[in-house]
C-alpha positions in Angstrom: 51.0 48.9 57.5 48.0 47.1 56.0 47.7 45.0 59.2 47.7 48.2 61.2 44.7 49.6 59.4 42.9 46.3 59.4 43.3 46.0 63.2 42.3 49.7 63.6 39.2 49.3 61.4 38.1 46.1 63.2 38.5 47.8 66.6 36.9 51.0 65.3 33.7 49.1 64.4 33.5 47.7 68.0 33.6 51.2 69.6 30.7 52.8 71.4 28.0 54.6 69.6 29.0 57.9 71.3 32.6 57.6 70.0 31.5 56.7 66.5 29.1 59.7 66.4 31.8 62.0 67.7 34.2 60.7 65.0 31.6 61.3 62.2 30.9 64.8 63.5 34.6 65.5 63.8 35.2 64.6 60.2 32.3 66.8 59.2 33.8 69.7 61.2 37.2 69.5 59.5 35.8 69.1 56.0 33.5 72.1 56.5 36.3 74.1 58.1 38.5 73.6 55.0 35.7 75.1 53.0 35.4 78.0 55.4 31.8 77.0 56.1 30.3 78.4 59.3 28.4 75.1 59.8 31.7 73.5 60.8 31.1 75.0 64.3 27.8 73.2 65.2 29.4 69.9 64.1 32.4 70.8 66.4 30.2 71.5 69.3 28.3 68.2 69.2 31.5 66.2 68.4 33.4 67.6 71.3 30.6 67.2 73.8 30.6 63.5 73.0 34.4 63.2 73.2 34.5 65.0 76.5 32.5 62.1 78.0 34.5 59.4 76.1 37.9 60.7 77.2 36.9 61.1 80.9 35.7 57.5 80.9 39.3 56.3 80.0 41.1 58.7 82.4 42.5 61.2 79.8 41.6 64.0 82.2 43.2 66.9 80.2 41.7 65.6 77.0 38.2 65.6 78.6 38.7 69.2 79.9 40.0 70.2 76.5 36.8 69.1 74.8 34.7 71.2 77.2 36.9 74.2 76.1 36.3 73.1 72.5 32.6 73.4 73.0 33.0 77.1 74.1 35.3 77.8 71.2 32.8 76.3 68.8 30.3 78.9 70.0 33.0 81.6 69.7 34.0 80.4 66.2 30.4 80.5 65.0 30.2 84.1 66.2 33.5 85.1 64.6 32.6 83.6 61.2 29.2 85.1 60.9 28.5 87.9 58.4 26.8 90.6 60.4 25.3 93.5 58.4 28.0 95.4 56.6 30.8 93.6 58.4 32.8 91.5 55.9 33.5 87.8 56.3 36.5 87.1 58.5 39.6 86.8 56.2 42.5 84.3 56.5 45.5 86.0 58.1 48.9 85.0 59.4 50.8 85.5 62.7 54.3 87.1 62.8 57.2 85.1 64.1 57.1 86.9 67.4 53.5 85.8 68.1 54.4 82.2 67.2 57.3 82.3 69.6 55.1 83.5 72.5 52.5 80.9 71.6 54.9 77.9 71.4 56.7 79.1 74.6 53.4 79.4 76.4 52.4 75.9 75.3 55.7 74.4 76.5 55.5 76.2 79.9 51.9 75.2 80.5 52.6 71.6 79.5 55.4 71.3 82.0 53.3 72.8 84.8 50.2 70.8 84.2 52.1 67.6 83.4 53.9 67.9 86.8 50.6 68.5 88.6 48.9 65.6 86.9 51.8 63.3 87.8 51.8 64.4 91.4 48.0 64.5 92.1 46.2 62.2 89.7 46.3 58.8 88.0 46.2 60.5 84.5 47.7 58.4 81.7 50.6 60.1 79.8 50.3 63.3 81.8 52.9 65.3 79.8 51.7 64.3 76.4 48.1 64.7 77.5 49.0 68.2 78.7 50.8 69.0 75.5 47.9 68.1 73.2 45.6 70.0 75.5 47.4 73.3 75.7 48.5 73.1 72.1 44.9 72.6 71.1 43.7 75.5 73.2 45.9 77.9 71.3 45.3 76.3 67.9 41.5 76.2 68.2 41.6 79.9 68.9 43.7 80.3 65.7 41.1 78.4 63.7 38.3 80.7 65.1 40.3 83.7 64.0 41.3 82.1 60.7 45.0 82.1 61.3 46.6 80.2 58.4 49.3 78.5 60.5 46.8 76.6 62.5 47.2 73.7 60.1 50.9 73.3 60.9 50.2 73.3 64.6 47.5 70.7 64.2 49.9 68.5 62.2 52.1 68.2 65.3 49.3 68.0 67.9 47.2 65.4 66.0 50.3 63.2 65.5 50.8 63.1 69.3 47.1 62.6 69.9 47.1 59.6 67.5 49.6 57.9 69.8 47.6 58.7 72.9 44.3 57.5 71.6 45.8 54.2 70.3 47.5 53.6 73.6 44.2 54.0 75.5 42.4 51.8 72.9 40.3 54.6 71.6 40.5 53.2 68.1 37.8 55.3 66.7 39.5 58.5 67.8 42.8 57.2 66.6 41.5 56.4 63.2 40.0 59.9 63.1 43.5 61.3 63.8 44.9 59.4 60.8 42.2 60.9 58.6 42.8 64.3 60.1 46.5 64.2 59.3 45.6 63.6 55.6 43.0 66.3 55.7 45.4 68.7 57.3 47.6 68.6 54.3 44.5 69.2 52.1 43.4 72.0 54.4 46.8 73.7 54.3 46.8 73.7 50.5 43.2 74.9 50.3 43.6 77.7 52.7 46.8 78.8 51.1 45.1 79.1 47.7 42.2 81.0 49.3 44.7 83.3 51.1 46.4 84.1 47.8 43.0 84.8 46.2 42.2 87.2 49.0 45.5 89.0 48.4 44.8 89.3 44.7 41.4 90.7 45.4 42.8 93.3 47.8 45.5 94.3 45.3 42.9 94.6 42.5 40.6 96.8 44.6 
């Protein structure tokens, strides 16, 4: 395990300036998102713009397209999290089981379709895994923008798969970012859960 991190750190320091900047901004995004700070979204926009270029350069086609989508969602998230006049700050909410069933079913179907198309018509690396992280992230990023609590559980699965993809493509900076993300996801889950409970207490007291 120690050798794994030593190898990853050495390779990480040799990555391009664009990837390093994207990693730093990505970390800033997640830390600010845990704190429900609206400034997480400008960091997300810049980070994903850089990653879109980096992933396209190593033939992770769906990951590159995904990051273009992230840029649009960063603008949407910034709009959703704003306090506008008398409109209260967007609260943390949850989805019912039926909604999660539709979401997961949709991710699975889209993964199969786009994975097949990528296999048949492109030279994309790991087409099905690439498709899974893409479509899973599409749904989960929307969940973050709407402050759906379960987004953290979705990210736990998606980022674990992404860690393998990035390491395989020698994107060691992005892979190391996923390792840190997996740790921060646990912290984010606990943080949002406590904030969700506080919301419920405030509503009950009012």
